[in-house]
Structure formats: structure tokens, C-alpha cells
C-alpha positions as CSV (number, residue, x, y, z in Angstrom):
1,M,28.5,12.5,-29.3
2,N,30.8,15.2,-27.9
3,K,33.0,14.9,-25.1
4,I,30.8,16.8,-22.6
5,L,27.9,14.4,-23.2
6,L,30.3,11.5,-22.7
7,K,31.4,12.9,-19.4
8,L,27.8,13.4,-18.3
9,L,27.1,9.9,-19.3
10,S,29.8,8.6,-17.2
11,V,28.6,10.5,-14.2
12,L,25.1,9.2,-14.7
13,I,26.4,5.6,-14.8
14,F,28.5,5.9,-11.7
15,T,26.1,7.9,-9.6
16,A,23.0,5.9,-10.4
17,G,23.7,3.2,-7.8
18,V,25.5,0.8,-10.2
19,T,28.8,-0.6,-9.9
20,C,30.5,-0.8,-13.3
21,A,33.4,-3.2,-13.8
22,S,36.4,-2.0,-15.6
23,P,38.2,-4.3,-18.0
24,S,40.5,-6.8,-16.3
25,F,44.2,-6.1,-16.9
26,A,46.4,-9.1,-16.6
27,A,50.0,-7.6,-17.2
28,G,52.1,-8.3,-14.1
29,S,55.4,-6.9,-13.0
30,N,58.6,-7.1,-15.2
31,D,56.5,-7.5,-18.4
32,V,55.2,-10.8,-17.3
33,W,51.9,-11.5,-19.0
34,F,49.3,-13.6,-17.2
35,N,46.6,-14.8,-19.6
36,D,43.1,-13.9,-18.5
37,L,41.3,-14.3,-21.9
38,K,38.9,-16.9,-20.8
39,T,37.8,-14.9,-17.7
40,T,37.5,-11.8,-19.8
41,F,35.4,-13.6,-22.6
42,L,33.2,-15.3,-20.0
43,N,32.3,-11.9,-18.4
44,N,31.4,-10.4,-21.9
45,K,34.3,-8.0,-21.6
46,A,36.1,-8.9,-24.8
47,I,36.0,-6.3,-27.6
48,I,37.5,-8.3,-30.5
49,L,38.9,-7.2,-33.9
50,A,39.7,-9.8,-36.5
51,I,42.8,-9.0,-38.4
52,N,44.8,-10.5,-41.5
53,I,48.4,-9.9,-40.8
54,R,49.4,-9.9,-44.5
55,S,47.0,-6.9,-45.1
56,F,47.0,-5.4,-41.5
57,N,49.6,-2.7,-42.2
58,A,50.3,-3.2,-45.9
59,Q,51.6,-0.2,-47.8
60,D,49.9,0.2,-51.2
61,K,52.1,2.9,-52.9
62,N,50.1,3.4,-56.1
63,G,46.6,2.9,-54.7
64,D,45.5,0.0,-56.9
65,D,44.4,-2.0,-53.7
66,I,46.7,-5.0,-54.5
67,I,50.2,-5.4,-52.9
68,Q,53.0,-5.9,-55.6
69,P,56.4,-5.9,-54.0
70,S,58.0,-5.6,-57.6
71,K,56.4,-2.1,-57.7
72,G,57.6,-1.1,-54.3
73,D,54.5,-2.1,-52.3
74,V,55.1,-3.5,-48.9
75,A,53.0,-6.5,-47.5
76,G,51.8,-6.7,-44.0
77,N,53.9,-8.7,-41.8
78,F,54.5,-9.2,-38.0
79,V,57.1,-6.5,-37.8
80,N,55.1,-3.5,-39.3
81,A,51.9,-4.8,-37.7
82,V,53.3,-3.6,-34.3
83,N,52.9,-0.1,-35.6
84,R,49.1,-0.3,-35.7
85,L,48.7,-1.5,-32.1
86,D,48.4,1.9,-30.5
87,E,45.8,2.8,-33.0
88,I,43.8,-0.4,-32.2
89,K,44.1,0.1,-28.6
90,S,42.7,3.7,-28.9
91,Y,39.4,2.3,-30.4
92,G,38.8,0.4,-27.2
93,I,39.8,-3.0,-28.7
94,N,41.2,-5.3,-26.0
95,T,41.4,-8.6,-28.0
96,I,42.6,-9.5,-31.6
97,H,41.6,-12.5,-33.6
98,I,44.4,-13.2,-36.0
99,L,43.1,-14.9,-39.1
100,P,45.2,-18.0,-40.0
101,F,49.0,-17.3,-40.2
102,T,50.2,-20.7,-41.2
103,P,51.5,-21.4,-44.7
104,T,48.8,-21.5,-47.5
105,G,48.4,-24.1,-50.3
106,K,49.6,-23.1,-53.7
107,V,48.2,-26.0,-55.7
108,K,44.5,-25.8,-56.9
109,A,44.5,-22.6,-55.0
110,L,42.0,-19.6,-54.9
111,G,43.5,-16.2,-55.4
112,S,47.1,-14.9,-55.9
113,A,48.3,-15.7,-52.4
114,G,46.0,-18.6,-51.5
115,S,43.3,-18.7,-48.9
116,L,44.3,-18.1,-45.4
117,Y,42.2,-21.2,-44.5
118,A,44.0,-23.6,-46.9
119,I,46.6,-24.7,-44.4
120,S,49.6,-26.5,-45.7
121,D,51.7,-26.9,-42.5
122,F,50.5,-27.1,-38.7
123,T,53.8,-26.3,-37.2
124,K,55.2,-23.4,-39.2
125,L,54.2,-19.7,-39.8
126,D,53.7,-18.4,-43.3
127,P,57.0,-17.2,-44.6
128,M,55.1,-14.4,-46.5
129,L,54.6,-12.8,-43.1
130,D,58.3,-12.5,-42.5
131,D,60.0,-9.1,-42.8
132,K,63.1,-10.1,-45.0
133,S,65.0,-6.8,-43.8
134,N,64.6,-8.0,-40.1
135,P,67.3,-10.3,-38.8
136,L,64.8,-12.3,-36.7
137,S,63.0,-15.4,-37.9
138,V,59.3,-15.3,-38.7
139,E,58.6,-17.2,-35.4
140,E,60.6,-14.5,-33.4
141,E,58.8,-11.7,-35.1
142,A,55.4,-13.2,-34.4
143,K,56.4,-13.8,-30.7
144,N,57.5,-10.2,-30.4
145,F,54.2,-9.0,-32.1
146,I,52.2,-10.9,-29.5
147,N,54.4,-9.6,-26.7
148,E,53.8,-6.0,-27.9
149,C,50.0,-6.7,-27.9
150,H,50.3,-7.9,-24.3
151,K,52.2,-4.8,-23.3
152,R,49.1,-2.9,-24.4
153,N,46.7,-5.3,-22.5
154,I,45.5,-6.7,-25.9
155,R,44.9,-10.4,-25.8
156,V,45.4,-12.6,-28.8
157,I,43.3,-15.3,-30.4
158,A,44.8,-17.6,-33.2
159,D,42.7,-19.2,-35.9
160,L,42.7,-23.0,-36.4
161,P,41.6,-23.8,-39.9
162,S,39.1,-26.8,-40.4
163,C,40.4,-28.1,-43.8
164,G,43.6,-28.7,-45.5
165,S,45.1,-27.5,-48.8
166,Y,45.6,-29.9,-51.7
167,D,49.3,-29.4,-51.1
168,L,49.0,-30.9,-47.7
169,F,46.9,-33.8,-49.1
170,L,49.8,-34.7,-51.5
171,S,52.2,-34.8,-48.6
172,N,50.0,-36.3,-45.9
173,P,47.1,-38.2,-47.4
174,E,46.5,-40.0,-44.2
175,L,45.0,-36.8,-42.7
176,F,42.1,-36.6,-45.3
177,M,38.8,-38.2,-46.1
178,T,38.6,-39.9,-49.4
179,G,35.6,-40.9,-51.4
180,A,34.8,-44.3,-53.1
181,D,36.9,-43.1,-56.0
182,G,39.9,-42.7,-53.7
183,K,40.1,-38.9,-54.2
184,P,40.0,-36.6,-51.3
185,V,36.7,-35.0,-50.4
186,V,35.9,-31.4,-51.2
187,P,33.7,-29.4,-49.0
188,F,30.4,-28.2,-50.5
189,D,31.5,-24.7,-51.5
190,W,35.3,-24.6,-50.9
191,T,37.2,-25.8,-54.0
192,D,40.6,-25.1,-52.7
193,V,40.6,-27.3,-49.6
194,R,40.0,-30.8,-48.7
195,V,38.1,-32.4,-45.7
196,F,40.2,-33.8,-42.8
197,K,39.5,-37.3,-41.6
198,S,39.0,-36.9,-38.0
199,V,37.4,-40.4,-37.4
200,N,38.6,-43.8,-38.8
201,A,36.3,-46.3,-40.3
202,D,36.0,-48.2,-37.0
203,G,34.9,-45.1,-35.1
204,S,38.2,-44.3,-33.5
205,L,39.9,-40.9,-33.7
206,N,42.4,-40.3,-36.4
207,E,45.4,-40.1,-34.2
208,A,47.6,-38.7,-37.1
209,L,45.2,-35.6,-37.4
210,Y,44.9,-35.2,-33.7
211,E,48.7,-35.1,-33.3
212,K,48.8,-32.3,-36.1
213,Y,46.2,-30.3,-34.2
214,K,48.0,-30.9,-30.8
215,A,51.3,-29.7,-32.5
216,Y,49.5,-26.5,-33.5
217,V,48.3,-25.8,-29.9
218,D,52.0,-26.3,-28.8
219,M,53.1,-23.8,-31.4
220,V,50.7,-21.0,-30.7
221,Q,51.1,-21.5,-26.9
222,K,54.9,-21.2,-27.3
223,L,54.3,-18.0,-29.2
224,G,52.2,-16.6,-26.3
225,V,48.8,-16.8,-27.9
226,D,46.0,-16.7,-25.4
227,G,43.3,-18.8,-27.1
228,I,42.1,-20.4,-30.3
229,R,39.1,-19.7,-32.5
230,A,38.2,-23.1,-34.3
231,D,37.1,-22.7,-37.8
232,V,33.9,-24.6,-38.5
233,A,34.3,-26.5,-35.2
234,T,31.3,-28.6,-36.2
235,S,33.3,-30.6,-38.5
236,K,35.2,-32.5,-35.8
237,P,33.6,-35.0,-33.4
238,F,33.0,-34.4,-29.5
239,D,35.8,-36.7,-28.5
240,F,38.3,-35.0,-30.8
241,W,37.6,-31.6,-29.3
242,K,37.3,-32.7,-25.8
243,K,40.8,-34.4,-25.7
244,L,42.4,-31.4,-27.5
245,I,40.9,-28.8,-25.3
246,A,41.7,-30.7,-22.2
247,Y,45.3,-30.9,-23.4
248,A,45.6,-27.1,-24.1
249,K,43.9,-26.1,-20.9
250,S,46.1,-28.5,-18.7
251,K,49.0,-26.1,-19.7
252,D,47.0,-22.9,-19.5
253,P,43.5,-22.9,-17.8
254,E,42.7,-19.5,-19.2
255,F,43.3,-20.6,-22.7
256,L,40.2,-19.8,-24.7
257,F,38.5,-22.1,-27.2
258,L,35.9,-20.3,-29.4
259,A,33.9,-22.5,-31.7
260,E,32.7,-21.2,-35.1
261,A,29.2,-22.8,-34.5
262,S,25.6,-21.8,-34.5
263,E,22.2,-22.8,-33.3
264,C,21.0,-22.8,-36.9
265,W,23.8,-24.9,-38.5
266,N,22.9,-28.5,-38.8
267,E,24.7,-29.7,-42.0
268,P,28.2,-31.3,-42.3
269,L,30.9,-30.0,-44.5
270,A,30.3,-32.8,-46.9
271,P,28.4,-36.2,-47.1
272,D,29.7,-38.7,-44.5
273,A,31.7,-36.0,-42.7
274,P,31.2,-35.7,-39.0
275,F,28.8,-32.9,-37.6
276,T,28.8,-31.8,-33.9
277,P,26.1,-29.4,-33.0
278,Y,27.0,-26.3,-30.9
279,H,25.8,-27.5,-27.6
280,K,27.9,-30.7,-27.8
281,L,31.0,-28.6,-28.7
282,L,30.1,-26.5,-25.4
283,D,29.9,-29.8,-23.6
284,A,33.3,-30.8,-24.9
285,G,35.0,-27.8,-23.4
286,F,34.5,-24.8,-25.8
287,D,34.1,-21.5,-23.9
288,G,31.9,-19.8,-26.5
289,W,30.3,-19.9,-29.9
290,Y,29.0,-17.7,-32.7
291,G,25.3,-17.7,-32.0
292,S,23.1,-16.6,-34.9
293,F,23.7,-12.9,-35.0
294,F,25.1,-13.1,-38.6
295,N,21.4,-13.6,-39.7
296,Y,20.3,-10.3,-38.2
297,K,20.4,-8.8,-41.6
298,N,17.6,-11.1,-42.7
299,W,15.5,-10.7,-39.7
300,T,12.3,-8.7,-40.5
301,T,10.6,-8.6,-37.3
302,Q,11.3,-7.9,-33.7
303,E,10.0,-11.4,-32.8
304,E,12.8,-13.0,-34.8
305,F,15.3,-10.9,-33.0
306,Q,13.8,-11.6,-29.6
307,K,13.5,-15.4,-30.2
308,N,17.2,-15.8,-31.2
309,F,18.3,-13.5,-28.4
310,A,16.4,-15.7,-26.0
311,L,17.7,-19.0,-27.3
312,T,21.3,-17.7,-26.9
313,Q,20.5,-16.4,-23.4
314,D,18.8,-19.6,-22.4
315,T,21.9,-21.6,-23.4
316,I,24.2,-19.4,-21.4
317,K,21.9,-19.6,-18.4
318,S,21.7,-23.4,-18.6
319,Y,25.5,-23.8,-18.5
320,A,25.9,-21.2,-15.7
321,L,23.5,-23.4,-13.7
322,Q,25.9,-26.3,-14.2
323,K,28.7,-24.0,-13.1
324,N,30.3,-24.4,-16.5
325,P,29.9,-20.8,-17.9
326,K,29.8,-20.0,-21.6
327,A,29.6,-16.8,-23.6
328,V,28.9,-15.8,-27.2
329,I,30.3,-13.3,-29.8
330,G,28.4,-10.7,-31.7
331,S,28.9,-12.4,-35.0
332,F,26.9,-9.7,-37.1
333,A,29.7,-9.2,-39.5
334,T,32.5,-11.8,-39.7
335,H,35.0,-12.1,-42.5
336,D,32.5,-14.5,-44.2
337,E,29.8,-11.7,-44.3
338,V,29.3,-8.9,-46.7
339,S,30.6,-5.5,-45.4
340,P,27.7,-3.8,-43.5
341,I,28.6,-0.7,-45.7
342,V,27.5,-2.6,-48.8
343,T,24.4,-4.0,-47.0
344,G,23.1,-0.8,-45.7
345,G,25.7,1.9,-45.7
346,V,26.9,3.7,-42.5
347,P,23.5,3.5,-40.7
348,F,23.5,-0.3,-40.8
349,A,27.1,-0.3,-39.7
350,Q,26.0,2.0,-36.7
351,Q,23.2,-0.5,-36.0
352,I,25.7,-3.3,-35.6
353,L,28.1,-1.3,-33.6
354,W,25.5,-0.2,-31.0
355,L,23.8,-3.5,-30.9
356,Q,27.1,-5.1,-29.8
357,S,27.7,-2.3,-27.3
358,T,24.3,-2.7,-25.7
359,L,23.8,-6.5,-25.7
360,P,25.3,-9.0,-23.1
361,I,27.7,-10.4,-25.6
362,N,31.4,-10.0,-26.6
363,S,31.8,-7.5,-29.3
364,Y,33.3,-8.7,-32.6
365,F,34.5,-6.6,-35.7
366,V,36.7,-7.3,-38.7
367,D,39.4,-4.9,-39.4
368,G,38.2,-2.0,-41.7
369,F,34.7,-2.0,-39.9
370,Q,35.8,0.9,-37.8
371,T,36.6,3.0,-41.0
372,G,33.7,2.0,-43.0
373,D,35.5,-0.2,-45.4
374,S,33.2,-1.8,-48.1
375,Y,35.8,-4.3,-49.1
376,L,35.3,-3.6,-52.8
377,Y,38.7,-3.9,-54.3
378,K,39.8,-2.5,-57.6
379,Y,41.5,-5.8,-58.7
380,S,38.5,-7.9,-57.9
381,N,38.5,-11.2,-60.0
382,K,40.8,-9.6,-62.6
383,K,43.8,-11.4,-64.2
384,A,46.7,-11.4,-61.5
385,Q,49.7,-9.4,-62.5
386,E,51.7,-11.2,-59.8
387,S,50.7,-14.7,-58.4
388,Y,52.3,-16.9,-55.7
389,T,49.8,-19.8,-56.5
390,D,48.7,-21.6,-59.5
391,D,45.7,-19.3,-59.8
392,N,46.2,-16.4,-62.2
393,V,43.0,-14.5,-61.1
394,Y,42.7,-12.2,-58.1
395,F,39.7,-14.2,-56.6
396,V,37.6,-12.1,-54.4
397,R,34.1,-12.5,-52.9
398,K,32.3,-9.1,-53.6
399,G,32.0,-7.0,-50.6
400,K,33.8,-9.3,-48.3
401,F,37.2,-9.1,-46.6
402,D,39.9,-10.4,-48.9
403,I,41.5,-13.6,-47.5
404,F,42.9,-14.8,-51.0
405,N,45.3,-12.1,-52.1
406,M,48.0,-9.6,-50.9
407,S,45.5,-6.8,-50.4
408,R,45.7,-3.1,-49.1
409,K,45.4,-2.2,-45.6
410,P,41.7,-2.2,-44.5
411,G,40.2,1.2,-44.5
412,Y,43.2,2.7,-46.3
413,E,41.2,4.4,-49.1
414,K,38.0,5.7,-47.4
415,L,38.6,6.8,-43.7
416,D,35.4,8.0,-42.1
417,S,36.6,10.0,-39.1
418,K,33.1,10.4,-37.6
419,F,32.5,6.7,-37.6
420,V,35.9,5.9,-36.1
421,F,34.8,8.4,-33.4
422,D,31.5,6.7,-32.8
423,F,33.2,3.3,-32.9
424,T,35.5,4.4,-30.0
425,V,32.7,6.0,-27.9
426,A,30.4,2.9,-28.4
427,N,33.3,0.6,-27.2
428,Q,33.8,2.9,-24.2
429,F,30.2,2.9,-23.4
430,K,30.1,-1.0,-23.4
431,T,32.8,-0.8,-20.8
432,K,31.5,1.8,-18.5
433,A,27.9,0.4,-18.6
434,W,29.1,-3.2,-18.1
435,A,27.0,-4.0,-15.1
436,I,23.8,-2.6,-16.5
437,L,24.2,-4.6,-19.6
438,N,25.3,-7.9,-18.1
439,K,23.6,-8.0,-14.8
440,G,20.4,-6.1,-15.8
441,S,17.2,-7.6,-16.9
442,Y,16.4,-7.2,-20.7
443,T,12.9,-6.3,-21.9
444,F,11.7,-6.1,-25.5
445,L,9.3,-3.2,-25.8
446,K,6.2,-2.9,-28.0
447,T,6.7,-0.4,-30.8
448,G,3.5,-0.4,-32.7
449,N,5.6,-0.4,-35.9
450,K,6.9,-3.7,-37.4
451,N,10.0,-1.9,-38.8
452,V,11.1,-0.7,-35.3
453,F,12.8,-2.8,-32.7
454,A,13.3,-1.7,-29.2
455,Y,14.7,-3.2,-25.9
456,M,15.8,-2.0,-22.6
457,S,18.2,-3.4,-19.9
458,T,17.5,-2.3,-16.4
459,L,19.6,-2.5,-13.3
460,G,18.8,-0.8,-10.0
461,Y,18.4,3.0,-10.8
462,S,19.7,2.9,-14.4
463,S,18.5,1.7,-17.7
464,V,19.9,1.5,-21.3
465,L,17.1,1.9,-23.9
466,V,17.8,1.1,-27.6
467,I,15.3,1.9,-30.4
468,L,16.3,1.1,-34.2
469,N,14.7,1.2,-37.5
470,K,15.3,-2.0,-39.2
471,D,14.1,-0.6,-42.5
472,L,17.2,0.5,-44.5
473,S,15.2,2.4,-47.1
474,Y,12.5,4.5,-45.4
475,S,12.2,6.6,-42.4
476,Q,10.0,5.3,-39.6
477,Q,8.3,6.9,-36.5
478,A,8.8,5.4,-33.0
479,N,6.5,6.0,-30.0
480,I,7.8,3.8,-27.2
481,S,6.2,3.5,-23.7
482,I,8.7,3.4,-20.8
483,K,7.0,1.9,-17.7
484,D,7.7,3.7,-14.4
485,F,9.4,6.7,-16.1
486,K,8.9,9.7,-13.8
487,D,9.2,13.5,-14.5
488,D,12.3,13.7,-12.3
489,D,14.2,10.9,-14.1
490,I,17.1,11.8,-16.3
491,I,17.2,10.6,-19.9
492,V,20.4,11.2,-21.9
493,P,20.3,10.5,-25.7
494,L,23.7,8.8,-26.5
495,A,23.4,7.9,-30.1
496,F,20.9,9.8,-32.3
497,T,20.4,11.9,-35.4
498,S,17.3,13.9,-34.8
499,T,16.3,15.1,-31.3
500,P,14.0,12.7,-29.5
501,V,10.9,14.0,-27.6
502,V,10.3,12.7,-24.1
503,Q,6.8,13.2,-22.7
504,K,5.7,11.6,-19.4
505,N,6.4,7.9,-19.8
506,R,6.9,7.9,-23.6
507,V,9.8,8.4,-26.0
508,K,9.0,9.7,-29.5
509,T,11.6,9.9,-32.3
510,D,11.8,10.0,-36.0
511,L,14.2,7.5,-37.2
512,M,16.1,7.9,-40.4
513,P,16.6,4.7,-42.7
514,G,18.6,2.2,-40.6
515,E,19.0,4.7,-37.7
516,I,19.6,3.3,-34.1
517,V,19.2,5.6,-31.1
518,V,20.5,4.8,-27.5
519,F,19.5,6.4,-24.3
520,M,20.8,6.3,-20.9
521,I,18.2,6.6,-18.2
522,S,18.9,7.5,-14.6
523,R,16.2,7.3,-12.0
524,N,15.9,8.6,-8.4
525,T,14.3,5.3,-7.3
526,P,14.9,1.8,-8.5
527,A,12.8,0.5,-11.3
528,V,9.9,-1.7,-10.3
529,K,10.4,-5.2,-11.4
530,K,7.3,-6.6,-13.2
């Protein structure tokens, strides 16, 4: 979409009788930051980018994807990370989710640097994230990085791991569950970590573990972090979270708690481990959750999409009625998911982008999404030339964001400038059309084609119409009826490949494999509610 069309779209939005909220900026005078993350999130105004500091601005000198300091490469750290913040801001990102930055386990580890989620200390920062040429401590560097984020009105979420490394078990066995054999319990599919013991045999909370989590909250709040994303939040009981969240929010009411939890998850990490469903986590004080959007790639019918969307919205409405608002993120492609580029190429990535920009949710992306990174690393599962753990293999999950090794900067190899532009425009649109998307009524439209999904949000004089081809292999035709569409109404195609045909109350378009089209409709009279 060119700049002229974007300006026209802006005019249509603002002259169609809709008041569109702009992002709330919380920076006060004298560089004093007032956290507004909870409010931003609950209003679906957060556009979040997940980043890994150790790869965020890494410098891979020879282009082999792996960072080897002995060969002159420079790993990402809190100091050089500042240099990418203006770039991130230019995309429309207003919140970053920093994947775990605590020290990682080195014993029974996965990968040459250890999984970010194999925490070995709750009160320290990973020394690998320190710029050794800088006189500041790694804690001071991290605080400065967060302050630089705030100067750009970028909010910061810290990640709280759910399990501990084997190293931590050796030093603090009282924190962990053990089996009948006395050995620590291993989660179903994570061999490098062990399950924490959050509940004692008598049903009381394990205060030793709670104190560690509390110390983590103290640390990140001291650094200036605005909220926490709790990894596998379902693995801790209701009382544990209620107590911890109340403690954190007593110091900062705007401090966000985001639960990695979903309506479709109902299994504990391991036998006899606690499991708390998503709605109980929300009752405990979490402000939001993941929803089930990561299953979107498997949905084959519009009915599945509509059913899951309705379930999420019903949950949000029920808590709103209780005056206890909640919100959800667009979990279409997290660091645990295969890159959309691998799944369906740029068209599928475009789908995910525009779905997040046209649904009443908080947008969520992983660093590299904006440049079309496939996360296919040249060193994948090869013998490690340099290792900081007892693992001599560059462990990688194919097509997934690397959290186990010192990897290259995301998107470093293959920069897709057009997709970067589209990414920025979609985020701008989400902000400008906020009222239509969040206060409007959503309707799923009949398409007459099982491969074509369509929905529309309408508020007053304006509507946003979205049509997509879920088939990633074949082109499909769409013929969508728009009720109450009149000849003098204005329809502007925002995202499209082939030019759509508008006839009376119908939109006809040929959709390429995986294509999504977005229209802005401006009426001279308000749409009639059915």
C-alpha cells in the first residue's frame, strides 16, 4: 500500500464518525516514566515484539549464523541492544517481551549456550549479556536499556521461567518435585529442566519457591520492568499466583501479569504436578492469557475460527461484567511455533499480520517475523565448535526461533523490505482504526467457499472487512455479500494483490494461495444493526 492510500485511509477513518484512540503515552516530565502497561494491554493497544537479548543485535561477521567471539563475532547484549530501539519503534512496536535474561543452566543442558528457560538463578542477570568493554555492571546495563525503551514509549515485559535447570536443583533441591526414586521430576518434553515444587505434601505452598519468585519480582521491578509474562503459568496453583500477583501490584498497580495459558490446555507438565486452568489464573489476578490462536494453522473451517474467537470474546465479556477486565494476545506465532515463513511463506505471514491488526486483541510477534525470518540456521544440530555448556551440539528446533545457542540477529540474512513496510502499515492501521476494531460489532460472513474466511467489524459509519484464503496451495474465488452496502458508500482496499470488484452489495475477488485482503468501508449513514 502506498503513502497516498494510507493518507486516504486515515481521512476515511477520522471523517466517518468514529473517534479513534491513539496510543497512550506515559512518559512524564524530567524523563520520569509512569508505567501504563496494564491499561495499554487491557485496551488492546499493545503491539508486542518478543526478543532474545543475546541475539537481538548480535554481529555475525562471517555469516555462518552462529556467534563465535573467538572469531570476532559479537553477541547481543544490553548495550548494543539499545541501537535497535529506534528501528523497533519505527515498526509501530510499543511493547517488547524480553525472553528470559537470567543465568542459564550448563549441566545436562540443551544447546551450546543453554536454554533461556533453564533458569539457574532468580536474582541475577545472565553474565553473557554483559558488554565486557563497558564499565557498568550487567544490572546497570539492563536498567539503562529499559530506560532507553521508556524514552521511546516502549513498554517492557520480562519473562518468568516455569522450571529450573539441573544446576539449580543441585544447589537448591528444596525447590523441586522429586519422584518415588528421589530424583527430580522431568517435564514431559523438556530434558534440560526439572519441575518446581510449588505445593508441599500437606497442600501448603512451598514458601522456599515462593520467596524465589518474589525475589525475581523485586529484581525486575527494580530494573524498571513494566510487567511479567509467566511461562506455563498453569504449572503453579491458584494460591501461589494470587499471593505473588497481589505482592507485585501492591508496589505497582499497572504491573502486568500475562499468563502463558490457553483454553485448549488441560494437562500438567508432569504426573502429580499442579495444573491450573486459564480461567482460574485470570481469577488469581492475571490480566491476560494466550488464547488458542497458535492453533490457527490447523483450523480448516471458518466455523473453527469463529468458535475459538467467540470463546475468547465470551471470556473477556464475562470478566468485564465483573469489572475485572482481561485481554488476550495474538499468539499465532510465538517462539514455540514454527516460523510462518516455513509454514506457508510470506502469504501466511501476511495473514497472521493482518489478523492481528484487525481483531480485538493485543498484537504479538517474535523478532524476525517483521523481516520474514525462517529461523533455519546453518549450524542447526551440528557439532558445536564452541560451547558454554556440557552439550557439544548446536541444538535447534527446525524452523523455530533459537533459544539454545548464541545465534545471529533475527532477519540478518534475508531482509524482505516490502514485508517490513507492510508490517509497519498494518500496525499503524491497528492504531488508527482502534475504535472500529475494539468497540465495533464483529460478524462472520458466509463465503460459499470452505477455504475462504471472512469477517467484518462495524461501528457507526465505518467497517473493516477482512477476507482470506486459508488454502496455502491453491487460489480461491471469493464472492462476499455486504448487507446495507450502498452505491455512494466508499470502499478502499487496504491489503490486496489483485484488484477486487465491487458490485452493489457484493465484493468479488480472486485470492492467491494464502492471500488476505482488507477493506475499509465508509458509509454516509450508519450501518443498520441486525
